[in-house]
C-alpha positions as CSV (number, residue, x, y, z in Angstrom):
1,M,-6.0,21.6,1.2
2,A,-4.5,18.2,2.1
3,H,-3.7,19.4,5.6
4,V,-7.2,20.7,6.0
5,A,-8.7,17.4,5.0
6,I,-6.3,15.6,7.5
7,F,-7.2,17.8,10.4
8,E,-10.9,17.5,9.5
9,G,-10.5,13.7,9.7
10,I,-8.9,13.9,13.1
11,F,-11.7,16.2,14.3
12,R,-14.3,13.7,13.1
13,M,-12.5,10.8,14.7
14,K,-12.2,12.6,18.1
15,Q,-15.8,13.7,18.1
16,G,-17.2,10.3,17.0
17,F,-18.9,11.7,13.9
18,F,-18.2,8.6,11.7
19,P,-21.2,7.3,9.9
20,G,-22.5,3.8,10.9
21,L,-20.7,1.1,9.1
22,E,-24.0,-0.6,8.2
23,D,-24.9,2.5,6.1
24,E,-21.5,2.7,4.3
25,E,-22.2,0.6,1.3
26,D,-24.1,3.5,-0.3
27,D,-21.7,6.2,0.9
28,L,-18.4,4.8,-0.5
29,F,-19.0,6.2,-4.0
30,D,-20.7,9.4,-5.0
31,W,-21.6,8.7,-8.6
32,K,-23.3,12.0,-9.1
33,N,-23.8,12.7,-12.8
34,N,-22.4,9.2,-13.4
35,I,-18.8,10.5,-13.0
36,C,-16.1,8.9,-10.8
37,P,-15.3,11.3,-7.9
38,S,-11.6,10.4,-8.0
39,C,-10.5,10.3,-11.7
40,K,-13.4,12.4,-13.0
41,R,-14.0,9.9,-15.8
42,P,-17.4,8.5,-16.8
43,R,-18.3,5.6,-14.6
44,A,-18.0,3.2,-17.6
45,G,-14.4,4.1,-18.2
46,C,-13.3,4.4,-14.6
47,T,-10.6,2.0,-13.3
48,C,-10.2,3.4,-9.8
49,F,-12.6,1.0,-8.2
50,L,-12.7,-2.5,-9.6
51,G,-16.2,-3.4,-8.6
52,K,-17.6,-4.9,-5.4
53,K,-14.4,-6.5,-4.2
54,N,-12.6,-3.2,-3.8
55,K,-15.7,-1.6,-2.3
56,E,-16.0,-4.3,0.3
57,G,-12.2,-4.2,0.8
58,M,-12.3,-0.5,1.6
59,V,-15.1,-1.0,4.2
60,A,-13.0,-3.8,5.8
61,V,-9.8,-1.8,5.9
62,E,-11.6,1.1,7.4
63,K,-13.1,-1.1,10.1
64,I,-9.7,-2.5,10.9
65,L,-7.9,0.9,11.1
66,R,-10.6,2.5,13.2
67,S,-9.6,0.1,15.9
68,H,-5.9,1.1,15.7
69,V,-5.8,4.7,16.9
70,G,-2.4,6.0,17.9
71,K,1.1,5.0,16.9
72,A,1.4,2.5,19.7
73,S,-1.4,0.4,18.1
74,A,0.0,0.3,14.6
75,I,-0.9,-2.7,12.5
76,S,1.3,-3.9,9.6
77,S,0.1,-4.3,6.0
78,K,0.9,-8.0,6.3
79,E,-1.5,-8.3,9.3
80,I,-4.2,-6.4,7.5
81,A,-3.9,-8.6,4.4
82,K,-4.2,-11.7,6.7
83,L,-7.4,-10.2,8.2
84,L,-8.8,-9.4,4.8
85,D,-7.9,-12.8,3.5
86,I,-7.4,-11.5,-0.1
87,G,-4.4,-13.6,-1.0
88,D,-2.0,-10.7,-1.3
89,V,1.6,-11.3,-2.4
90,E,4.9,-10.2,-0.7
91,G,4.8,-6.5,0.0
92,Q,1.0,-6.5,0.1
93,P,0.4,-4.2,-2.9
94,K,-3.3,-4.9,-3.0
95,T,-3.6,-4.1,0.7
96,R,-1.5,-0.9,0.4
97,N,-3.6,0.2,-2.5
98,L,-6.8,-0.3,-0.5
99,I,-5.4,1.8,2.3
100,K,-4.5,4.6,-0.1
101,M,-8.1,4.5,-1.5
102,V,-9.5,4.7,2.0
103,I,-7.3,7.7,2.8
104,R,-8.3,9.4,-0.4
105,D,-12.0,8.7,-0.6
106,R,-13.0,8.5,3.1
107,V,-10.8,11.5,4.2
108,L,-9.3,9.6,7.1
109,P,-6.0,10.5,8.9
110,I,-4.3,7.1,8.3
111,L,-0.6,7.4,9.1
112,A,2.3,5.0,8.7
113,S,5.4,4.2,10.8
114,G,8.0,1.5,10.7
115,A,5.5,-0.7,12.7
116,G,2.6,-0.2,10.3
117,Y,-0.6,1.8,9.7
118,F,-2.7,3.6,12.3
119,M,-5.2,6.4,12.7
120,A,-3.7,9.6,14.0
121,G,-4.2,9.9,17.7
122,N,-3.1,13.5,18.1
123,R,-1.4,16.3,16.2
124,D,2.1,15.3,17.3
125,E,1.7,12.0,15.5
126,L,0.3,13.8,12.5
127,S,3.2,16.3,12.4
128,E,5.8,13.5,12.8
129,C,4.3,11.6,9.8
130,V,4.0,14.8,7.7
131,D,7.6,15.7,8.5
132,S,8.7,12.2,7.4
133,L,6.7,12.4,4.2
134,Q,8.1,15.8,3.5
135,Q,11.7,14.6,3.9
136,R,11.0,11.8,1.5
137,A,9.4,14.2,-1.0
138,D,12.5,16.5,-0.7
139,Q,14.8,13.5,-1.3
140,I,12.7,12.6,-4.4
141,I,12.8,16.1,-5.7
142,N,16.6,16.2,-5.2
143,R,17.0,12.9,-7.0
144,I,15.0,14.2,-9.9
145,R,17.3,17.3,-10.0
146,L,20.4,15.2,-9.9
147,I,19.4,12.7,-12.6
148,T,18.2,15.5,-14.8
149,E,21.4,17.4,-14.4
150,A,23.4,14.2,-15.0
151,Y,21.5,13.5,-18.2
152,F,22.0,16.9,-19.7
153,Q,25.7,16.8,-18.8
154,M,25.9,13.5,-20.6
155,E,23.9,14.8,-23.6
156,N,26.1,17.9,-24.0
157,K,29.5,16.2,-23.8
158,T,31.7,16.5,-26.9
159,E,34.5,14.2,-28.0
160,E,36.9,17.1,-27.5
161,Q,35.8,17.4,-23.9
162,A,36.2,13.7,-23.4
163,F,39.7,13.8,-24.7
164,E,40.6,16.7,-22.4
165,A,39.2,14.9,-19.4
166,G,41.1,11.8,-20.2
167,F,44.2,13.8,-20.7
168,D,43.8,15.5,-17.3
169,S,43.2,12.1,-15.7
170,G,46.4,10.6,-17.3
171,K,48.7,13.6,-16.7
172,N,47.6,14.6,-13.2
173,S,45.3,12.1,-11.4
174,P,41.8,10.8,-11.7
175,N,39.0,12.7,-9.9
176,P,35.2,12.9,-10.0
177,Q,35.3,15.6,-12.7
178,N,37.7,14.1,-15.3
179,C,36.3,10.6,-14.7
180,H,32.6,11.6,-14.8
181,F,30.4,8.8,-16.2
182,S,29.1,11.1,-18.9
183,F,32.5,10.8,-20.7
184,F,31.7,7.1,-21.1
185,A,28.1,7.4,-22.3
186,T,28.9,6.5,-25.9
187,P,31.6,4.3,-27.5
188,E,33.0,7.4,-29.3
189,L,33.3,9.5,-26.1
190,K,34.9,6.6,-24.3
191,D,37.4,6.1,-27.1
192,E,38.4,9.8,-27.0
193,W,38.7,9.7,-23.2
194,E,41.0,6.7,-23.4
195,R,43.0,8.4,-26.1
196,G,43.3,11.5,-24.0
197,R,44.4,9.5,-20.9
198,K,47.1,7.8,-23.0
199,A,48.4,11.1,-24.2
200,G,48.3,12.6,-20.7
201,R,50.4,9.7,-19.3
202,E,53.0,10.3,-22.0
203,E,53.4,13.9,-20.9
204,R,54.0,13.1,-17.2
């Protein structure tokens, strides 16, 4: 569904089907049935859009990015923050959040590169950005797997295993297996590992 929305955004951009900016004030939020279209909460409890400032900020960000079509015309978040004059801090979190809101709620193909943000100029640029995001997603998923496995390895270690690992390290030589951090997760495991290493050295 996300790809469909992205391609639809490119089609609208190419065909010039964007609504006039003078009419956008009423279009930014669809409060049908008094429900936020993003978080699906009642309007009174919604924290997605913090009033008029964010609404005006989204319009301003959209105006800026519509004039930066194609990777060659990318504009940095720092430059956008300066144009918005919103007093953003280092890293421009406010500006980046506004950009995300525009992507999400205006269905615009806003891409990012090392140089900054820009509207997709063609499918090659879209594919390049999607591939980059997919690589990052794969890295995050792999990191989740690694830290989860590491935690359960740590959680399941016994003092007997810690002693045996320390013994192997002392008698033979240290390696990533017998010196795994999980053997040092608690003072008790560490003490057993040290005791095992001492015993292993004595048997050399």
